[in-house]
C-alpha positions as CSV (number, residue, x, y, z in Angstrom):
1,M,136.6,23.3,60.6
2,I,133.9,25.3,62.3
3,G,133.8,22.9,65.3
4,A,137.6,23.2,65.6
5,Q,137.3,27.0,65.6
6,V,134.7,26.9,68.3
7,S,136.8,24.5,70.4
8,G,139.7,26.8,69.9
9,L,137.7,29.8,71.2
10,V,136.6,27.8,74.3
11,R,140.3,26.9,75.0
12,A,141.3,30.5,74.5
13,V,138.8,31.7,77.0
14,A,139.8,29.0,79.4
15,T,143.5,29.8,79.1
16,K,142.9,33.6,79.1
17,L,144.3,34.1,75.6
18,L,141.5,36.5,74.7
19,P,141.7,40.2,75.5
20,E,140.6,41.0,79.0
21,D,137.7,43.3,77.9
22,L,136.3,40.4,75.7
23,R,136.6,37.9,78.6
24,K,134.7,40.4,80.8
25,W,132.0,40.6,78.2
26,I,131.7,36.8,78.0
27,R,131.5,36.5,81.8
28,K,128.8,39.2,81.8
29,Q,126.7,37.3,79.2
30,Q,127.1,34.1,81.2
31,R,125.8,35.8,84.3
32,H,122.9,37.5,82.5
33,Y,121.7,34.3,80.8
34,K,122.7,32.0,83.7
35,L,124.5,29.9,81.2
36,Q,125.3,26.3,81.9
37,S,128.2,24.7,80.0
38,V,127.0,22.6,77.0
39,P,129.8,20.7,75.5
40,V,130.5,21.3,71.8
41,G,129.0,18.6,69.6
42,T,126.3,17.5,72.2
43,V,123.5,19.9,71.2
44,N,120.5,17.9,69.8
45,F,118.7,20.0,67.2
46,G,116.1,17.3,66.6
47,G,113.5,18.4,64.0
48,L,115.1,21.8,63.7
49,R,118.2,20.4,62.1
50,R,117.1,21.3,58.5
51,L,118.0,23.9,55.9
52,T,114.5,24.8,55.0
53,P,111.8,26.3,57.3
54,I,109.1,24.1,58.7
55,S,106.6,26.5,57.2
56,P,107.9,28.9,54.4
57,I,104.7,31.1,54.6
58,F,104.9,32.4,58.2
59,G,102.9,29.5,59.6
60,I,99.7,30.4,57.8
61,D,99.4,26.8,56.8
62,R,99.7,25.6,60.4
63,D,97.5,28.1,62.4
64,L,96.0,31.5,61.7
65,I,97.7,32.8,64.9
66,S,101.4,32.9,64.1
67,V,103.9,34.0,66.8
68,E,104.1,37.4,65.2
69,R,100.3,37.9,65.0
70,F,100.1,36.8,68.7
71,Y,102.5,39.5,69.7
72,I,100.8,42.1,67.5
73,E,97.5,41.4,69.0
74,D,98.9,41.5,72.5
75,F,100.4,44.9,71.8
76,L,97.2,46.3,70.3
77,K,95.1,44.8,73.1
78,S,97.2,46.6,75.7
79,H,96.5,49.9,73.9
80,E,92.9,49.3,72.7
81,A,91.8,52.5,74.6
82,D,93.7,54.5,71.9
83,I,91.7,52.9,69.1
84,K,88.8,55.3,69.0
85,G,87.2,58.2,67.1
86,R,88.3,58.4,63.5
87,V,90.7,55.5,62.9
88,L,93.0,54.8,59.9
89,E,94.3,51.4,59.2
90,M,96.4,50.0,56.3
91,G,94.9,47.5,53.9
92,E,91.9,46.4,55.9
93,P,90.1,47.5,59.1
94,L,90.9,44.2,60.9
95,Y,92.3,45.6,64.1
96,T,90.1,48.7,64.1
97,T,87.1,46.5,64.3
98,K,88.6,43.9,66.7
99,F,90.0,46.4,69.3
100,G,88.1,49.6,68.5
101,G,84.5,48.4,68.4
102,A,81.9,51.0,69.3
103,K,84.7,53.5,70.3
104,V,85.3,54.0,66.6
105,T,83.2,56.7,65.0
106,Q,84.7,56.5,61.5
107,S,86.9,53.7,60.1
108,D,89.2,54.5,57.1
109,V,91.5,52.2,55.2
110,M,94.5,53.4,53.2
111,N,95.8,51.3,50.3
112,Y,98.8,52.0,48.2
113,V,97.2,51.1,44.9
114,E,93.8,51.0,43.4
115,G,91.7,47.9,43.5
116,N,91.1,47.2,47.2
117,P,87.3,47.4,47.8
118,K,87.9,48.0,51.5
119,A,90.0,51.1,50.9
120,T,88.5,54.6,51.5
121,I,91.8,56.3,50.7
122,V,94.3,55.4,47.9
123,A,97.6,57.0,48.8
124,D,101.3,56.5,49.0
125,L,102.2,57.2,52.6
126,T,105.4,59.0,51.6
127,D,103.5,61.4,49.3
128,C,99.9,61.9,50.4
129,L,99.3,65.6,50.4
130,H,95.6,65.0,49.4
131,V,95.0,63.6,52.9
132,P,94.4,66.6,55.1
133,D,96.4,67.6,58.1
134,N,95.0,66.7,61.6
135,T,92.5,64.1,60.3
136,F,92.8,61.0,62.5
137,D,92.5,60.2,66.2
138,C,94.3,57.0,65.8
139,I,96.4,55.3,63.1
140,V,97.0,51.5,63.3
141,I,99.9,50.5,61.0
142,T,101.0,46.9,61.4
143,Q,103.9,45.2,59.5
144,T,103.9,48.0,56.9
145,L,106.7,50.4,57.6
146,Q,109.4,47.9,56.6
147,M,107.8,47.9,53.1
148,I,108.4,51.6,52.6
149,F,111.9,52.7,51.5
150,E,111.5,56.4,52.3
151,I,110.6,55.6,55.9
152,D,111.3,59.1,57.2
153,K,108.8,60.6,54.8
154,A,106.2,58.0,55.9
155,I,106.6,58.8,59.6
156,A,106.5,62.5,58.9
157,N,103.1,62.1,57.1
158,L,101.8,59.9,59.9
159,H,102.5,62.8,62.3
160,R,101.0,65.3,59.9
161,I,97.6,63.6,59.3
162,L,97.2,62.7,63.0
163,K,95.1,65.0,65.1
164,P,96.7,66.7,68.0
165,G,96.5,64.3,70.9
166,G,96.1,61.4,68.5
167,V,98.1,58.2,68.6
168,V,100.0,56.0,66.1
169,L,100.2,52.3,67.0
170,A,102.9,50.8,64.8
171,T,104.4,47.3,64.6
172,S,107.4,46.3,62.5
173,H,109.7,43.4,61.8
174,G,112.8,42.9,63.8
175,I,114.3,39.4,63.4
176,T,112.4,37.6,60.8
177,K,112.2,36.0,57.4
178,V,112.2,38.5,54.5
179,A,108.7,39.0,53.1
180,R,109.4,39.4,49.4
181,R,106.9,41.3,47.2
182,E,108.9,41.8,44.0
183,G,106.6,41.4,41.0
184,V,103.5,42.3,42.9
185,D,104.0,46.0,42.9
186,D,106.9,48.3,43.4
187,W,107.1,47.6,47.1
188,G,109.6,45.3,48.7
189,E,110.8,44.7,52.3
190,Y,113.5,47.3,52.7
191,W,114.0,47.4,56.5
192,H,114.0,45.4,59.7
193,F,113.9,47.6,62.8
194,T,115.4,47.6,66.2
195,T,114.1,49.5,69.3
196,Q,117.1,51.8,68.9
197,S,116.4,52.7,65.3
198,S,112.6,53.1,66.0
199,K,113.3,55.5,68.9
200,R,115.4,57.7,66.5
201,L,112.9,57.6,63.6
202,F,109.8,58.3,65.6
203,G,111.5,60.5,68.3
204,D,112.9,62.9,65.7
205,V,109.4,63.5,64.4
206,F,107.1,63.1,67.4
207,G,109.6,64.2,70.1
208,R,111.3,61.7,72.4
209,P,109.0,62.2,75.4
210,N,106.0,61.4,73.2
211,I,106.9,57.9,72.1
212,E,107.0,54.5,73.7
213,V,109.1,51.8,72.0
214,M,109.2,48.1,73.0
215,S,110.1,44.8,71.6
216,Y,108.6,41.3,71.8
217,G,110.4,38.0,71.6
218,N,113.1,35.7,73.0
219,I,115.5,33.2,71.6
220,L,112.8,30.4,71.5
221,T,110.0,32.4,70.0
222,T,112.3,34.0,67.5
223,I,113.5,30.5,66.3
224,A,109.9,29.3,66.3
225,S,108.8,32.3,64.2
226,L,111.7,31.9,61.7
227,H,110.5,28.3,61.2
228,G,106.9,29.4,60.8
229,L,105.6,27.7,63.9
230,S,102.3,28.9,65.3
231,A,101.8,30.5,68.7
232,S,99.7,27.4,69.7
233,E,102.8,25.3,69.5
234,L,104.5,27.2,72.3
235,D,103.5,27.5,76.0
236,P,102.0,30.8,77.3
237,V,105.0,31.2,79.6
238,E,107.4,30.8,76.7
239,L,105.5,33.4,74.7
240,A,105.4,35.9,77.6
241,E,109.1,35.9,78.2
242,N,110.8,39.0,76.8
243,D,114.5,39.2,76.0
244,P,115.5,42.6,74.7
245,D,118.5,41.0,72.9
246,Y,116.1,39.1,70.6
247,E,113.7,41.7,69.1
248,L,111.4,39.6,67.0
249,L,109.0,42.5,66.6
250,V,109.3,46.2,67.5
251,M,106.3,48.2,68.6
252,V,105.8,51.9,68.8
253,R,103.1,54.1,70.4
254,A,103.6,57.7,69.4
255,V,101.4,60.6,70.4
256,K,101.1,63.9,68.5
257,R,101.3,66.6,71.1
258,T,99.5,70.0,70.7
């Protein structure tokens, strides 16, 4: 049935049965992606023709450097000059240590609940009035914002507790498997972001001129990430290719202006 529908669509395009505006859009996509005709029914999915992921745990069982982690580290590496002074990170000071080094004068870790021995601050980012205004030179918040339902309050507090001139470096899920946390605490994964939504969310708080938003990913790395493949299973050229139509991860650099 599906194959017949696809074949019918192809015939419709060929015989100009589709509306002109839709046919123009299809031709534009063909030019953009330099599409070559692949006959219906001839695509060889190989080992990807399966209904379960190759790794259901984000590739942790295959390699410590997943496709997502590779992109996160590439983003932070490109902004490591921002990771200095008093730095706040969520959960553990992994990237503060890796990319801040001697530039960091004080490292703080925020955790949502009690019990994390690495935490210096226990706080809900949506309701953390006990954390003073203008405290941190840099805040590193990776793969966390999608776990917060009241995202607008969280971003407002990131701005509030940042020093004037300070920088937030944030990464979030775009196209990805859902990271379920029900039963662990009262968090879950509520949002997956796009560059467009991130520009609105951060721009409305920090001001549009004070934010940079970018995405990482392409069709191949997105498929690889969904299957839980590791970055080492792809070529550097494949990882480096960026297609803004496939936003695997969305990254934000936001500056608090004086």
